[in-house]
N, C-alpha and C positions, 0 to 999 in steps of 0.2 A: 825571433821573440824579443819584445822590448825589455829594457832593463827595469825590473820591479821598483828599484829605488827612484827611478825617474818619476814615478807617480807622486812622490813627495814634492817634487818641483811644481807639479800641476796644482797642488793645494795651497801653494803660496808660501812655503816655508823658506826662511832665510837659510844660509849655509850653516850657521851654528844650530838653528832649530832642527834642521834635517840631520845634522851630525848627532845631536843629542838624542833625538827620537830613535834613530837607527841603532844607536848603542844601547838605549833602554830596552829595546826588544831582546837584546842579548843578556843584559845584566838583570833585567827584571826590576824588582823593588830595590832602590838604592838611594844614597844621599847625594846632595849636590857636589860636595867636594870629591867624592869618589868618581862621579860622572865627569867632573872637570879634569881630573887626572887621567881618566880613561880616554877622553876625546881630545884633550889639548885645548878645550875651550877655557879662556881665562877665568879664574875664580870670581873676578869682579863682574863678569858677564853671565855666568852660568845660572844664577838665580833669576835674572830677568828672562833668560831663554826659557827656563822651566815654567815661569809664571805665564809667559806668552803661550806655551803649549797647553798649559792647564786652562787658560782662558778659552782656547779653541775647543776644549773638551778632549784633547788627545792624550793628556796625562792626568792621572789621579794623584792628589796630594794627600799623603798620610800624615796626620797631625801628631807625630811623635817628637821626641827630643833626641837627636835632631830630626827635622822633617825628612821624610822619605818620599820618593817620587816613583810612581809605577805607571808604565804605559798602558793605555787602553788596548783592547784587542785590535788587530789590524782591521777586522770587519767593522768594529765600532768607529774606528778612525775614519774609514771611508764614508760611513753614514754621516758622521758629524761634519766631515768636509763638505758634503753635499748640502746638508742643512745650513751650515754657516754661509755658504755661497747663496743659498736661497734667501736667507734673511738679509744678506747684504743687498741682493737685488730688490727685495721688497722695500727696504729702507731707501734705496736709490730711487725707486719708482715713486714712493710716497713724497720724497723731497721734490722731485720734478713736478708732481701733481700740485703741490702747494705753490710752486713758482710759475705754473703754466700760464695762468691768466695774466700776470704782470709781464711775463716774457713775451707773450703774443701781443699784448697791447702796445708794448714798446717797439717790437721789431717787425710785426706784420706790415704796418704802414710804410716803414722804410723799404722793406722788400718789394712791396707793390709799386712804390714810386720808382725804385731802381729798375724794375722789370718792365715798365711801361714801354720803353724804347727797344726792347729786345725783339729782334725779328724772328720769324719761324725758322729761318736757316740757322741762326745762332742757337736756337733751342734744339736743333737736330742732334748735335754731338757735344760732348765734353771730352776732355782728354786727361789721361794719367800717364806717368812715366812707366815704361816697361821694367819689370822687376817686382819688388815688394808691393808697390802701389797697385800694379795691374793684377798681381796675385791676390791681394786683399780684395779687390773689386770682384774677382772671379769667385773667391770663397763666399762673398756676400750673395752673389747670384745663386750659388748652390744652396745656401742656407734659406734664402727667401723664395725659392721656387715652390710653386704650389702643385704643379702637375707635370711639367716636362722640362728636361734639359737636353740640349743638342750641342755637342762639343766637336770642334774641328781642330785637329792638332797634327803636327808632323809626326811626333812619336810619343806625345804626352810625357815629355821629359820632366815636366814640372809637377808630376803626380804627388811626390812627397810633400810639397808645399800646400796642396789642397786636399790631401787624403782624408783628414777628419771631416771636412765639409762634405766631401763626396760620400763618405760612409753615412753621414747624417741624412743626406738626400736618399740614399739607398734604403735606410731604415724607415724613412717616411713614404716609401713606395713611389717615389718620383720616377716617371718614365724617362730613362736615360739612354741615349745612344751616342756613341763616340765614332767619329770618322777619322781614321788615321791615313797617312800617306803610305802607299804600297812600298815595302822594303826595297823593291827594285829601283825606286826613286831616291833611295838614301845611300850614303856612303857606308862602308863596313862598320864603322864605330857607331853611327846612329842606328843602323839596322840591328846591331847587337843590343843596344839600349832599348830599342823598341820591343824586341823579342822578350826581354826580361820583364818589361812593364806589362806587355800583353798577358804573359803568364800570370803575373801578379793580379791584374784586373780580373781575369777569368777565375782565379782561385779565391780572391777576397770579395769580389763583387759580381757573382755569377749572373745576376739579373741585368747587368749593363750590357747592352748590345754593342758589338764592334764590327765595323767593316773597314776595308782598305781601298782607298781611292787609287785607281790605276792611272789617273792623270794628275798632274801637279795641282796643288791647292794654292790659289792666289792669296788666300787670307786664312788666318787662324782665329779662333775665338769660341765664345759660349753664348748660346741663346737660352733664355729662360722664359717659359710660358708664352711662346709665340702664338699669336691669335690670327687666324685667317680672316677674321672680320675686321682686322686692322685696328682693333680697339685697345689692345694691350700688348705687352711684351717688352723685354729688356735684353740688352746684348752688350758684350765687349768684344772688340775685334782689332786685329792688327794685320798689316800686310807684310809680305816678304820684302825685306830690304837688306840684301846680302852685303852691300857696301857700307851700311850704316852700323856702327858699333851698337851693341845691345843697350849700353848705358845711355845712348842718345835717342833711342826709339821711344815712340809714344803709342799708346793704345786708345782707341776711341770707345766711348760709352754712349749708349743711346737708349732712350725709352720711347722712341717713336714707333708706334704700333705698325704703321705701314712699312717702315724700313725693316723692322724685325721680321715682318711677314715675308718680305722679299728675300731676306737672308735664309729664312726657313724654306722657301721654294728652292733656292739654290741647293741647300743641304739635301732636300728630298730628291732632287734630280740626280745628284751625285750618288746618293745612297742607293737609288733604284737602278740607275743605268750605267754608272761608271765606277763601280766598286765591287769587291768580292768579299765573301763572308768568311772563308776559311783562311787562317793565317798561313801564308806560303813559306813554311819553314825551310824548304829546300833553297829558296832564294838567299836566305841568310847563310846557309851552309856553303853555297857556292862562292860567297865573297872571299 
């Protein structure tokens, strides 16, 4: 179970703001000096902290002498946080809409001139470093998928870094299938990690299909909306490079429909003919 106070990080509170709001839930209606003493927030800062919380709609200001401050209900705070974020987004979108024409007029000609000499081969791939850049690209594929995701991984050891995006795809009824390496192909440590993650996926995302490749997988990656008419599809992939440190590896990104369709054919062949559906727990127990 996640830490409930961690939710306050998600709504963008500073450390002082989080500390003040958490304490207000316990104190109820109180004064700024009392809150400062209770939380250790400097008295010179506490009024600004409370004003910031009031501006967000998280705290109610009682105009007494001295002023008192009272937290809104936890339910109200969550609703206000969502509304605040929605308004920020609408303001951001309105600002971009105002600047769109000038931006496109300035930069579209530059882009077109610079792209004139790009060959089809150069357009096939772009690359990102393995780690946060590749994980960010993977999350983007999950969020932007319209119909289908196909995932190939050794043990899905990066699940924690993409879990919210995966949950979002599940909630949107995206057809998701995950092809993992059979635990017989893993060492004991990776097999144990995989077993825990499989249990988690089956528990938290029961609509996600899982099978286990009985042969080694030469590449890992994610396919989003592959189209067998070769018209669309996106993918990220990386190959096995045991002798290359993770920090020096790169992952390839492509939006070439034909290439993504080829990757999908590979996925389907392994899924249908070289994988098993039931998790072979006995293999892990033998390790």
